[in-house]
N, C-alpha and C positions, 0 to 999 in steps of 0.2 A: 889839582885835587889834593886836599890835605890828608894827613895820615888817618884822621878819624873817618873821613869820607871813604877812603880806600878800604878801611876795615869793615865799615858798614856795608859797602858794596859787595864785599866777600861774604860777610856774615849772613845777610838776609837770604841769598840763594841757598846757603847751606841749611838754614833753619827751614826754609820752604821745602827743600829736598827731604830732610829728615821727617817732616810732618805730613808729607803729601799722601802717603799710603793710609795713614790714620784718618785723615780728612775724607779721602775718597771712599773709605769703607762706611761712612756714615749714611744710612738709608735716607736721611733728611737733607742730604746734599742736593742743592737746587740744580735744575736742568736748563732753565730759561733765563735765569737772573744772574747778574754780576755779583760775585762773592769772592772773598779773599782766598788765596790758596791755603793759607794757614792764618791763625791769629784773628785779629779784630778788624772790622770795617765799620766806619760811620759815614760822615757827610760826603756826598758827591762833590767833586771839585773840577775846575778846568774843562768843562764840557765844550767840545768844539768839533768841527769837521775840517780836515785839511785834505784837499783834493777829494778823493773818494773814500777816505778813511775817517771813521769816527774815533775820537779820543775821549775816554772817560778816565778821570783820575778820582781817587777817593782817599779819605783818611784811613790810614793803615797802620796797625800795631802788630808787626809780624812776630814779636816775641811773646805776646800774651793775649790769649783769646778774651781776657776780661778788660783789655784796654792797652796800657803801656804807652811809651813815647811814640808820637805820631810821625809817620812818613807820608809821602804821596805814592800810593799804589797806582797802577796804570794798566788799562786794557784797551785794545783796539778792535775794530770791526769794520767790515764794509757793508753789512746788511742789518745791523742792530739785533741780530739773532745769534750769531756765532762770534764769541769773544775770545781774543788771544791775549793771554797773560804776557805782560812786558816787564822788564826790570824796573825796580823802583826808580821813580824820577827824582824825588827830593828826599834827602836824608837830613836829620837834625845834626848838622856838622859844623855850624858856625856860632860864634858868640851871640849873634842876634836871633838864633832860632834853635838853640841847643836843647830846649825842652819840648820841642815839637814843631813840625811844619803844619800849622793849622790851616783852616779852610781858605779858599780863594777861587780865582777864575783864570781863564786863559783868553788871550787875544792873539789871533793869527795875523801877522803882518810881515811883509818883506821876506816871505818864505821861512819865517821863524815863529816859534811860540814864545810869547811873553807871558809868564806865569806870575800872577800877583797873589801873595799869600800872607798870612799872619805868622810871624816868628814869635813863638811863645818862650818866655824866660821866667823862671821862678827863682828869685834871689834867696839864698840861705838866710835863715833867721826866723824870728817870731813875728810873722806878718799875717794879715787877714787875706792877702792876695786879691783883694777887691779894690781897696783904696791905697794900698801900698804893697810893695814886695813883688810886683809882677810887671813884666814888660810885654806889651802887645805891639810888636814892631811891624810896620808895613814893609814887606820885602818883595823883591823882584828876582826871578830866575829867567834866563833866556836860553832857549834851546834851538840849535840850528837844524838838527835832524829829527826833532819831535820825540826823541827817545832818551836823550841825555842832556842834563843841564850843563851848559858851558860856563855860565857865570851866575853868581848870586850877589845881591847887594841889598843893604838896608836903606830904604828911602825916607822913612819917617819913624820917629819914636814917640812915646807917649807925650813928651814935652812939646811935640810939634802939633798935637791935636788941639782943638779949641779948649778954652778954660771951662772948668766946672764938670769935667768928666772923671769917672773912676778909671782904674787901670784897664777896664774891659772895653776895648775898641778893636773890632776884628771883622774878618770875613769879607775882604774886598771883592766887589763885582765891578768889572771894568768893561766899557764899550766905547766905540767911536761914533760920534754924531756931528754932522755939519762941520767936519774938519777939526773937532775938538774931542779930547778924551775925557770921559766922565767916570767917576767912581762913586759907589755907595758903600758905606761902612756901617756895621751895626755897633751900637754904643749903649753904655749904661752911665747915667749921670751920678754925681756924688749924692744926689737926693733919691737915688734908686728909681730912676725913670728911664724907660726905654725910648730910643730915638734912632734915626738914621742920618748920618752925615753925608752930604753931597760935596764932592771935590772935583776940580777940573785941572787939566794939564794940556800943554801944547806939545810935550815931548815924551810923555809916559814916565818921566822920572821926577820932575818937579811938580808937586801937587799943591793946590790952594783950596782951602775950605770956602765954599760959596753959599751953602745953605744947610739948614737942618730941618728935617721932616719929622713930625710927631703928631700926636692927637691933642686936642684942646685940654682934655683931662688925662692924668696919668693912666697908662694902659700897660701894665707889667713893668718890671724893673730892668729888663734887658731885651733888646731886639736883635736876635742872631740871624745870620745868613740872609741878608737882604738881597732881593732880586727886583730890579726895576726895568720894565720894558713896555713897549707900546704894541697893542694888538688890535688891528682893525680900527685904528684911530683913537683908541682909548688906552691911557696909561694905567698900569697896575703896579702896585708895590706889594711884594710878598715878603713876609718876615716870619720868623719863628720866635714869638714873644714868650719870655719866661716871666712867671709871676702873675698870670691872668687866671680868672676862674674858668676851668675847663675840665673835661672828664679825664684827660691824661695829665701827666706830670707837668708838661709844657704844651703850649699851643703851637699851631702852625696854620697860617691863613693869609688872606690878602685884603687889600683895600683898593678900590678904584681911586685914582688920583686925578684931581681936577685942577687945572691951571698949569703953570710951568714949574717943573721940579727944580729948576735953577733959581726960582724966586718965589713969587706969590703962588701958593698952592694949598689945597685942602684935601683931606682924605675922606672918602665915603665910609659907609659902614664896614665893619670887619666881618669877614666870612671865613669860617674854617675850611681848609682844603680837603680834609679827610676826617671821617668819623670813627675810624678804627683804632686799633691798639698800637700799630707800628708804622708811623709815618712822621718824618721830621726832616728839617733842613733841606728842602727841595731847591734845585737850581735848574735853570732853563737856558736854551741857546737857540739861535735861528738856524734852521736847516732849510735853506732855500726860502720858499714862501711859507713854511710852517714853523711853529715853535714847539720844540720837544723839551720835556722835563724829566729828570730823574729825582727821586727822593730816597732818603735813607729809610729802609724798612726796619726801623728800630725806634727806640725812645730813650733818651737819657734818663738815668736814675729811676727806671721803672721798677715797680715792686714785683713784677713777674720775671721769668728767666727764659733762657734758651738752652735746651739739653745738648745742642751741638757743641757747647763748650767742652763736654766730655771727649769730643773727638778733635779738640784743638783748634776750633774756629768758631766765629760768631758773626751773625748779621749778613745782610745783602742789600742791594739796591732794588728799587722797584723796576718793573718792566718800563721801558721808555713810554711816556704818555704825550700825546699831542694835545696842546692847549687851544681852545677856541673861545671866542667871546660871545656871550649872550647878554646883551645890555651891559650892566655893570657887574656881571658875574663871569667867572671862568668855569668852563666845563672841561673835563678830562676824559680821554679815551685812549686805549692802547694804540700804539703806533700801527699803521696799516700793515706793516711787514708781518705782524703776528699771523695774519690769515694764511700765509704761505705754509705754516706748520700744520694746518688742519688736516686730519685724516677723514675717513668716511663718517658722515653724520649719523647720529642715532636719535630717535624720538624718545623723549621722556614724558610719559603720560601723567596727567593729574592723579596723584595718589599712588603712583607706581614707584618702585625702587629699582635702581640700576647700579651695577658695579662697573667702574670705569678706571682707566689709568689715572694715577695721581696727577699727571699733567694733562689738563683738559681745559676746554672752553665751553661755557654754557650760555645760551641766550634764551630768554623767555619774554613773551608779551604778557602783560599783567592787566587784569580787569578789575581788581579789587584787592582785598587782603590776601596775602599768600605767605608761605614759609618754605624755605629750602634748608634741608638738613644734610650735612656732609660728614661722612665717617662716623655716623651714629651719635655725634655729640656736639657738633658745631652748627648752630642754627642762625640763619639770616631771615628776617621777616619784616614785612611792611604792614602797618595797620592803617587801613583806609580811613577809618573814622577819626583817628588821632593824627593823621598825616605825619607819621613817624616811621623810621626804619631802625631796626635793632639787630645787633650781632651779639650772640652770647654762647658760652661754653657750658656744657654739662659735664662736670668732672674735672679733676686736676690735670690728668696726664695729657689730654689732647691740647689744652691751652697753656700748659706749663705755668699756671697761676693767673692767666687772663680770665676775666669774668664777663662783664657786659658793657656794651657801648650803645648809645641811642642818639639819633640825630633827627631833628625836625626837617621835613622835606619842603622845598619851595612850591612844588606842585605834586599832586597825587602820583603814586608810583604806577607807571605804565610800561616800563621795560626794565629788565635787569640783565646784566652781562657779567659773567664770572670768569676770571683768569686764575687757574690753579696750577701751582707747581708742587714739587715734592713736599715743601713745608711752608707754603704761603697761599693766601687767597687775596685777590684784588677784585672788589665788587663795585660795579659801576651802575648806578641807578639813573634812569631817564637820560641815557646818553652821556652820563658823567656829570649831571648836575649835583649829585652826591656820590661820594666814594668812601668805601670802607676797606682798609688794608690791615691784614693781620698775618702773623706767623702762626702756624699750628703744626702738630706733630702726630700724624696718624700712624698706625701700625704699618710696617712695610707691606707692599703689595697693593692691589686695587683698593679703591675707596668706594663707599656706597653713597649714592645720591637719592634723596627723596624729595619730591616737589609736591606741595599741597596747595590747591587754590589756583593752579596754573599748569600749563604744559610748556615744554621747552625742547630745544635741540642741543645735543651734546657732541662735541668733536674731540677726539683724542689729539694731543699735540706731540709731535716728535721732531727732534733735531737730527 
């Protein structure tokens, strides 16, 4: 352990201790979702299960709720409901990652965690940091106890990537298949075109570029946070493309992949994963026979804000979602463990209003157009004639600058499921064919629900 790492290992717990009371006093502090003890959170990283323990890492800026230099924060759980804060796993303490331990993934082998991540370095000088002045290094940290990184090393630098790329090559996702290790990396070309690099290795350290996946026509200038996996016989490529036309600043979605990702392959149509305000950079992992996914409940460079900054923290992850295949589509639903938190059910009649705990779950069968209003100013509605679903805020305070989002539905709305926490809503339409995720900021205490055009059931949720 070098001197910088020693100091950071001491400093982060000190900062967390000093800011803990201020963060906990925030009425918008979440109850069910992973959130930073203090400071900033963004992308989920290194998702895995070791024995009976789930490990979730995340981009963590402990010193600044508006961002700051990125570490890897760490939480663990045995039930996906109760999360224990662990010491920071990765600190920016080496020449190859001194300006941030950026996103990556975990591989559990030989009783150890192999953590692949991007080491960010910004050289001093007058650079654009796109085509020059930045290093995005492929790095590896190994942990024997799953709590402390024993070693760190740089495996590849920008000069080792294929020709024609900008300095932006990052976010490794690694898995083992047929006795070979594979990796996908998000990339931006010098012509400002997004793509995904595919690499292979026999030993997890020496990597070789074997393929590049992209669309026939340019689709955004950068594909961040790639995730490639097979589900019920179909391969899917998930990316967070920057520079595409969409309602949010950046997109987040998936393609069905046909052929062999290692060679000849094509991508199907692009589908957004979420129609709300706050969803980006999702990652998934295999949990036995099911595939679970976490996303960042935030959006880079958004024009709206989060008042939690005033309490010294910002952002959270989504509740874990189980992914299922429906043809060439992915559907999402809260992990089954959520139902263990349900209290006594209450009926919400059509046109009636109810006051509930801010942490609740709602389910409703839909026969046509309907509208659900939460806290008197956040409305989610489906229009039967137009086959659209919309989410909008009335007033500035509740949405903190968020306005309206609309998504076309693949099929008419026939069911809706809502998961609410102290300052977030995750809305699943038709079993998760469409999803809307947003942060929101109601007054402390119970929130009101009003359902028009349908009747539903409401459960309070308690940890």
